[in-house]
C-alpha positions, 0 to 999 in steps of 0.5 A, a space after each residue: 500500500 502507498 501513503 503520502 506522508 510528511 517527514 519530520 525528524 526527532 533527535 535520537 541515535 537509534 534507527 527508529 520510524 514512528 508512523 500513525 497508528 492506523 498505518 502501524 496496525 496494518 503493517 506491523 512487520 516492517 523492519 527495513 526502510 529504503 531511500 533509493 540506494 540507501 537501505 537500513 534496518 529500523 524499529 517500527 513504532 506508532 504515534 497517535 498524532 497527525 495522521 499525515 506525518 512520519 517521524 524518523 530519528 535524526 541518525 536514520 534520517 542522515 543515513 537515508 539522505 532524507 529531507 525533513 518537512 517534505 512530503 514523500 510517497 511511501 510504499 509499504 509491503 511485507 517487511 520493507 518501507 520504500 520511498 517511491 520515485 519515478 523514472 520516465 524512459 523516452 523511446 521511439 515506439 512500442 517496437 523499440 520495447 519489442 526489440 529490446 524486451 529483455 533489456 527493458 524488463 531487466 531495467 524496470 525490475 532493477 528500478 523496483 529494487 530501488 523504489 522506482 516506478 518506471 514508465 516507457 513512453 514516446 512523444 505522442 504519449 505526453 499530455 502537457 495540458 493535464 501534466 500526464 503521460 500514458 506509457 508502458 511498464 513491466 509488472 507481473 511478467 507482462 507489459 501493461 499500459 498505464 497513465 501517470 504524472 509526467 516523471 520528474 526525471 527522464 532517461 532518453 533512449 531514442 534509438 537514432 538521430 533520424 527519430 530524434 531530429 523529427 520536428 514533433 519529437 524535438 518540440 515535445 522534448 523541448 516542452 518536456 524539459 520544462 517539467 523534467 530533468 532529461 539525462 543524455 538528451 541528445 546524440 553527440 556531434 562527433 566533430 565537437 567531441 573530437 575537438 574536446 578530446 584534442 584539448 585533453 592531454 589524456 586523449 590527444 595522443 589516442 586520436 587518429 589524424 582527422 580533418 573536418 569537411 575535407 575538400 575533394 583535393 584533400 581526399 585525393 591526397 590522402 587516398 594516394 598516400 594511405 587508406 582512410 575513412 570518410 565518416 559523418 559527424 552525426 552518424 551512429 552504429 556504423 552507418 554512412 562510413 566509407 573506407 577509401 583506398 587505392 588498389 592497382 591503379 584503381 580507386 576503391 570505396 567500401 561501405 555497408 548497405 542493408 547489412 552487407 559490405 559493398 565495394 566499388 572500384 573506379 578508374 579515376 578518383 573523380 568518378 568515385 567522388 562524383 558517384 558517392 559525394 556529389 554534394 561534397 563532404 559537408 558534415 563529414 570528416 576524413 580520418 586515417 585508417 588504423 591497422 587494427 588487431 584482428 583474429 582470423 582477419 576479423 577486426 576487433 575493437 573494444 567498447 567501454 561504458 561509463 555510468 554515474 552514481 548517486 553522488 554524481 561520480 563516474 564509474 567504468 561499468 563494462 569493458 568488452 571486445 567486439 568482433 565482426 563475425 565476417 571479414 570487414 574493413 569497416 570499423 565498429 559496425 553494428 551488424 552481426 557482431 560477436 562479443 568477448 571478455 578481454 581475457 578471451 583475447 589477451 593474457 591475464 597480464 595484458 588484459 589487466 594492463 589494458 583494463 587499467 589504461 582504459 579505466 584511467 582514460 574513460 573516467 578522465 574523459 567522462 569528466 572532461 566531456 561533462 564539463 563542456 556539455 550543456 545538459 545532464 550526462 548519466 552514461 557514455 560509451 567509448 569505442 577503442 581500436 587496438 593495433 598490432 603493437 597493442 597501442 590504443 586508439 580512440 575512435 568514438 564517444 557515444 551518448 546513447 550506448 548500444 544494448 545489442 550486447 545485452 539482449 538475449 545473452 547471459 554473457 554480460 548479464 551481471 554487468 548489465 544489471 550493474 549498468 541498470 543500477 547505476 541508471 537508477 542511482 543517478 536518477 535518484 541523484 537528479 530526483 533529489 
């Protein structure tokens, strides 16, 4: 059952809660109290004063990080008293829930353990006139449609830039910002992120040589000298990335089309450029192609996620190796990938060394990016390459980490649970 109660404090070193007698009489078994990530045992007592007030001892109040003279929604069940919070998850449509059903189920269920009600919704579900939202939640092993007040904290999981850039989505999202704190509100501009990384001594040496909006002559100079990539600054999941190289006096371009790798060869560079970049390279960068470490000619890269906690501090939440299950000359594409732990590829000593380096880099960069970002960041994902000399290269930083590695797999279930916990721990920080 749930109650709206105002919290008041009284000086006492014991962990005690004193509730109205009518509530105490119905819930005598309460022995613990939870406020987000904070959990404590308690003595459960009753009073006959104001029926809308709950008294919490000063020592327990401090441990739970609760604020006095504030009204909370309190849930009582079995032995546990929980402070109730809300998290909204901004999605594209119900199809996104179907695609990542296991991941969203785990996320919502993890929220329950922190006292959170979670609602998944898209832009058409918002009713600002009545300050409500109609969306979906997962209870009793099924997805159910519910209505609720607009959540004060929202986690943006819009899956791609096209949907996020839709005028109606943008309009509703901007309106939503007046009601809620949205974390990870936008996809990154990759060139802006690259420039920020160039400003940091932590990451400057990790970056491949890159030029923004190269001219046709610049591209020709590069391809005559070395293989290179053409990448969009607003791209994601490996889309619209082109690999250019010169092979036996021919100019070759390789890209992914409908999940398949396609290579076209041209006798002149002008023909290649006209066929693929007839409008120029505005919004693109040219980047040197790093010869990455490979296994059976299948290139690997390393993904690292960072997440924030209830104290607004960054942590490394997962590190894994990503390898295409087919021979490819493109980097970090999202199609048909296999995933592994570091020690599946490297010796224990090498894996520990790489992990320590990655930890130091991503935590420093997470703090660096946050300082220059207008908005709340609760998680980040980093794409690293590693060459034959075991040197690390930083290719990309994402504000919307992919979930394909977690969906329908138990390999990283423990790590994904931890990521879910971090998301609610950070949502708790924002709610406070």
